[in-house]
N, C-alpha and C positions, 0 to 999 in steps of 0.2 A: 835339893837339886845338886849342890856341890858334892854331897856324899854319893849320890847316884852316879855322878860323873867319875868320881874316884873309883867306884867299883867297876864301871865300864872300861875305864882306861887302865886300871891296874895299879893305882897308887898316886901319891903326891908328886913323885919325880916326873912322870909323864905330863902332868898338868903344867908344871913349871916349864918344861921344854916347849909345850904348846904356847905358853904365854910369850916366851922368848921368840919363837917363830912368828907369832902374830905381830910382835913389836918390830921385827925385821921387815915383815911385809908392809907395815904401815910406813916405815921410813922409806922404802923403795917407791911407794905410791906417792909420797910427798914430793919427791924430786921430779922436776919438770925439765924437759929438753929446752934448748934455747929457742927453738921455733914455737913450741907450745907456750913458753913464757911470753914471747912477743905477741902471739895471738891473744893471749889472756889480757895483756896490757892494752892492746888495741880495743878489745871488747869492753873493758872497764873504762878506758879513757873516753871513748866515743859514746858510751852508754848503751851498747848493744847487748849486754849480758842479760837483759830482761826480755829480749825478743826471742821468738821461735827461730829455728834454724833457717827456714825459708825467708823470713823477714831480714835476718842478718845478711844472707846472700843477696837479696834484692837491694838492700841498702848499700852493700859493698859494691855491687855492679854499678848502681847509679852514681855513687860517689866517685869511683874510678873513671867512669865514662865522662862525668862532668869535669873532672880534673884534666883528663886527656883533651877534651874539647877546649877548655880554657887555655891550656898550654899551646894547643895547635893554632887557635885563632890569634893568640898573642904573637906567636911566631910569624904567622902569615901577615898580620897587620904591621908588625915591626919590619919585616923584610919588604913589604910593599911600599911603605912610606920611606924607608931608607933608600930603596932603589930609585924612587922618584926624585928625591932631594939631591942625590949624587949627580944625576944627569943634568 
């Protein structure tokens, strides 16, 4: 197989160049942007990496909705009781 590749590519020099090019492409693929890294950490920390894409979206929507409602009701109840006790 390697001999056939050498014949097709024209020698050992081009195969070495291809190996170097493959190594550079692998290094570029290993680097993640800041946002991709945060998304990856979110998926691993919460345990979403084993779910399908639609299950992850559904879980995220429900999680953020419940967090919003919790903060909203906490703020409402705090402001309601605070305003009654001041008067």
